TORLUMBA-395692 format. One record per atom (N, C-alpha, C): residue in three letters; x, y, z. Coordinates in pm, whole numbers, padded with zeros to 5 digits, always signed. Each point is the difference from the previous one (the first is absolute). Example, Ala and Ser with C-alpha at 12.3 -4.5 7.8 and 13.67 -1.06 7.14 Angstrom:
BEGIN
ALA+01319-00569+00780
ALA-00089+00119+00000
ALA+00090+00120+00000
SER-00035+00105-00072
SER+00082+00119+00006
SER-00077+00109+00073
! end
This chain:
BEGIN
MET+00082-00118+00000
MET-00082+00118+00000
MET+00087+00126+00000
ARG+00105-00001+00087
ARG+00087+00115+00007
ARG+00074+00023-00130
LYS+00040-00109-00066
LYS+00070+00012-00127
LYS-00092+00060-00106
THR-00125-00036+00001
THR-00097+00051-00097
THR-00023+00149+00023
VAL-00016+00040+00124
VAL-00020+00141+00032
VAL+00127+00079-00038
PHE+00115-00055+00035
PHE+00126+00066-00033
PHE+00015+00012-00151
LEU-00031-00105-00073
LEU+00009+00001-00145
LEU-00097+00102-00059
GLY-00121+00007+00053
GLY-00100+00097-00046
GLY+00046+00143+00024
VAL+00056+00025+00119
VAL+00050+00133+00032
VAL+00116+00037-00091
MET+00088-00092-00029
MET+00114+00025-00087
MET-00046+00029-00144
ILE-00101-00074-00045
ILE-00053+00023-00134
ILE-00064+00139-00008
LEU-00078+00036+00101
LEU-00061+00133+00003
LEU+00106+00109+00006
LEU+00103-00021+00080
LEU+00109+00097+00010
LEU+00074+00012-00134
GLY+00021-00111-00068
GLY+00066+00002-00132
GLY-00084+00074-00103
VAL-00131-00028+00000
VAL-00088+00069-00094
VAL-00002+00150+00030
TRP-00007+00036+00129
TRP+00000+00141+00038
TRP+00130+00068-00045
CYS+00113-00068+00017
CYS+00129+00056-00041
CYS+00005+00021-00151
LEU-00051-00098-00075
LEU-00002+00013-00146
LEU-00088+00118-00042
LEU-00115+00012+00063
LEU-00088+00112-00033
LEU+00066+00133+00037
TYR+00064+00005+00115
TYR+00067+00122+00045
TYR+00110+00041-00098
VAL+00081-00097-00040
VAL+00108+00028-00095
VAL-00058+00043-00135
GLY-00105-00065-00043
GLY-00063+00038-00127
GLY-00053+00142+00003
VAL-00063+00037+00111
VAL-00052+00137+00013
VAL+00115+00100+00000
LYS+00108-00030+00070
LYS+00115+00091+00004
LYS+00062+00016-00138
ILE+00010-00109-00074
ILE+00055+00008-00136
ILE-00089+00087-00088
ASP-00131-00017+00011
ASP-00093+00084-00077
ASP+00013+00147+00039
MET+00018+00026+00129
MET+00016+00138+00045
MET+00126+00063-00060
TRP+00110-00074-00003
TRP+00123+00052-00058
TRP-00017+00024-00150
ARG-00063-00097-00067
ARG-00021+00012-00145
ARG-00087+00122-00031
LEU-00107+00017+00076
LEU-00088+00115-00021
LEU+00070+00131+00036
GLY+00086-00002+00099
GLY+00077+00120+00035
GLY+00090+00043-00114
TYR+00067-00095-00063
TYR+00084+00032-00116
TYR-00085+00051-00116
ALA-00115-00061-00021
ALA-00089+00046-00108
ALA-00048+00142+00026
ILE-00031+00031+00125
ILE-00045+00136+00035
ILE+00112+00100-00026
GLU+00122-00033+00038
GLU+00113+00089-00024
GLU+00020+00024-00149
GLU-00011-00105-00079
GLU+00015+00013-00145
GLU-00109+00089-00058
LEU-00123-00019+00044
LEU-00111+00082-00049
LEU+00015+00146+00043
GLU+00050+00023+00119
GLU+00022+00137+00045
GLU+00108+00069-00081
SER+00105-00073-00035
SER+00105+00060-00083
SER-00053+00029-00141
GLN-00082-00090-00053
GLN-00062+00025-00131
GLN-00091+00121+00005
ARG-00074+00012+00110
ARG-00090+00113+00016
ARG+00079+00131+00002
ALA+00113+00001+00069
ALA+00083+00120+00005
ALA+00053+00035-00139
GLU+00041-00101-00076
GLU+00048+00023-00137
GLU-00112+00056-00087
PHE-00119-00059+00011
PHE-00113+00048-00079
PHE-00040+00142+00038
LYS+00012+00031+00128
LYS-00032+00135+00047
LYS+00095+00101-00063
LYS+00131-00032-00001
LYS+00099+00088-00063
LYS-00030+00014-00149
GLN-00032-00111-00065
GLN-00030+00002-00143
GLN-00124+00085-00026
GLN-00101-00013+00083
GLN-00122+00079-00017
GLN+00028+00149+00016
GLU+00081+00036+00098
GLU+00034+00140+00020
GLU+00075+00056-00120
GLY+00092-00079-00055
GLY+00074+00042-00119
GLY-00093+00017-00120
LEU-00092-00092-00015
LEU-00096+00009-00111
LEU-00094+00120+00018
GLN-00035+00029+00124
GLN-00087+00115+00026
GLN+00072+00130-00037
VAL+00129+00008+00034
VAL+00078+00118-00037
VAL+00010+00011-00151
ARG+00025-00111-00065
ARG+00011-00001-00148
ARG-00132+00041-00063
LEU-00111-00048+00054
LEU-00132+00036-00053
LEU-00024+00150+00013
SER+00034+00055+00116
SER-00022+00144+00018
SER+00090+00080-00094
GLN+00120-00049-00028
GLN+00087+00068-00095
GLN-00057-00005-00141
LEU-00049-00118-00039
LEU-00051-00017-00137
LEU-00130+00073-00024
THR-00079+00020+00103
THR-00130+00066-00019
THR+00003+00148+00038
ASP+00117+00054+00024
ASP+00013+00142+00031
ASP-00044+00080-00123
PRO-00098+00089+00014
PRO-00051+00075-00116
PRO+00108+00080-00073
GLN+00095+00057+00073
GLN+00107+00076-00066
GLN+00087-00092-00085
ARG+00029-00116+00052
ARG+00083-00096-00075
ARG-00074-00050-00123
VAL-00129-00027+00014
VAL-00080-00046-00114
VAL-00004+00108-00107
ALA-00020+00126+00041
ALA-00005+00109-00096
ALA+00135+00017-00070
GLN+00108-00011+00075
GLN+00134+00013-00059
GLN+00026-00109-00103
ARG-00035-00124+00035
ARG+00022-00111-00095
ARG-00091+00012-00121
ALA-00123+00049+00022
ALA-00092+00017-00113
ALA+00056+00103-00098
GLN+00063+00104+00052
GLN+00057+00103-00087
GLN+00130-00048-00065
SER+00088-00059+00079
SER+00132-00035-00053
SER-00002-00125-00088
GLN-00073-00103+00039
GLN+00005-00126-00074
GLN-00110-00012-00105
LEU-00116+00056+00027
LEU-00112-00014-00092
LEU-00027+00126-00081
GLY+00063+00110+00039
GLY-00019+00124-00073
GLY-00135+00065+00025
LEU-00066-00036+00108
LEU-00130+00057+00030
LEU+00017+00139+00062
THR-00097+00084-00025
THR+00002+00134+00059
THR-00134+00025+00067
VAL-00004+00104+00079
VAL-00124+00038+00067
VAL-00096+00055-00105
ALA-00126-00041+00006
ALA-00099+00044-00098
ALA-00023+00151+00013
GLN-00006+00064-00114
GLN-00027+00144-00004
GLN-00151+00022-00004
GLU-00040+00121+00027
GLU-00142+00034-00001
GLU-00056-00024-00140
GLY-00111-00069-00008
GLY-00064-00030-00128
GLY+00038-00135-00057
GLN+00099-00067+00058
GLN+00040-00132-00051
GLN-00086-00112+00058
ILE-00066+00024+00109
ILE-00083-00102+00062
ILE-00144+00026-00038
VAL-00064-00100-00060
VAL-00139+00010-00041
VAL-00079-00105+00077
MET-00102+00044+00070
MET-00085-00092+00076
MET-00111-00050-00092
VAL-00021-00129-00005
VAL-00104-00061-00082
VAL-00097-00069+00094
SER-00126+00028-00017
SER-00103-00064+00082
SER-00062-00112-00080
LEU-00004-00118+00056
LEU-00058-00114-00069
LEU-00152+00007+00000
ASP-00055+00080+00087
ASP-00147+00010+00007
ASP-00058+00069-00121
THR+00075+00084-00068
THR-00053+00074-00115
THR+00007-00081-00128
LEU+00073-00108-00003
LEU+00011-00083-00121
LEU-00114-00099-00006
PRO-00063-00014-00118
PRO-00110-00095-00012
PRO+00051-00144+00001
PRO-00074-00091+00063
PRO+00043-00141-00003
PRO-00015-00056-00141
SER+00092-00087-00036
SER-00001-00057-00133
SER-00022-00151+00009
GLU-00095-00049-00076
GLU-00029-00144-00003
GLU+00090-00073-00100
SER+00044+00069-00102
SER+00076-00066-00106
SER+00146-00021+00037
GLY+00048+00068+00103
GLY+00138-00018+00041
GLY+00094+00096-00069
GLU-00055+00096-00078
GLU+00087+00092-00070
GLU+00076+00092+00097
ASN-00055+00021+00118
ASN+00067+00079+00103
ASN+00060-00095+00104
PHE+00067-00101-00048
PHE+00052-00103+00091
PHE+00089+00057+00110
PRO+00094+00092-00030
PRO+00082+00054+00110
PRO-00083+00069+00106
VAL-00105+00073-00042
VAL-00085+00070+00095
VAL-00075-00101+00086
ARG-00053-00105-00062
ARG-00071-00104+00074
ARG+00095-00069+00098
LEU+00122-00025-00044
LEU+00099-00064+00086
LEU+00032+00089+00121
VAL+00014+00130-00022
VAL+00027+00092+00111
VAL-00119+00006+00093
ARG-00120-00001-00054
ARG-00120+00001+00085
ARG-00003-00124+00089
GLU+00024-00115-00060
GLU-00002-00124+00077
GLU+00108+00002+00107
PHE+00116+00052-00035
PHE+00108+00006+00097
PHE-00034+00096+00114
SER-00055+00116-00034
SER-00031+00098+00103
SER-00113-00048+00090
ASP-00085-00088-00050
ASP-00107-00056+00085
ASP+00055-00101+00100
THR+00115-00059-00031
THR+00056-00105+00087
THR+00110+00052+00091
ILE+00031+00127-00005
ILE+00108+00054+00084
ILE-00039-00010+00146
VAL+00093-00049+00078
VAL-00020-00009+00145
VAL+00088+00105+00063
SER-00056+00081+00087
SER+00081+00104+00064
SER+00091-00063+00104
LEU+00124+00045+00000
LEU+00098-00051+00095
LEU+00006+00092+00120
PRO+00033-00057+00116
PRO+00009+00085+00121
PRO+00117+00095-00006
! end
């Protein structure tokens, strides 16, 4: 009887030790994974900040205007060069002869305002 109880206690102690070691190994493995993810997060944060700076540089209105003038040869519109066209005054065409106008109407009906 004593041998059976002793054997049972030893088996339970062995199983407990195996479980304890397994949990500790998982904790170490997860700790290393957390450290790796934190370092990746820091790298991504730096990359995001750099990209944000680059975006603000590329979308600077003065820079866009300068590049439009120097590379594309665009100039500021003079008075009388801009003509406003209202699509409401044009008659709808069934035959498709005013295809560009119909296309612009369809496009303007589907425009979604951005915040």
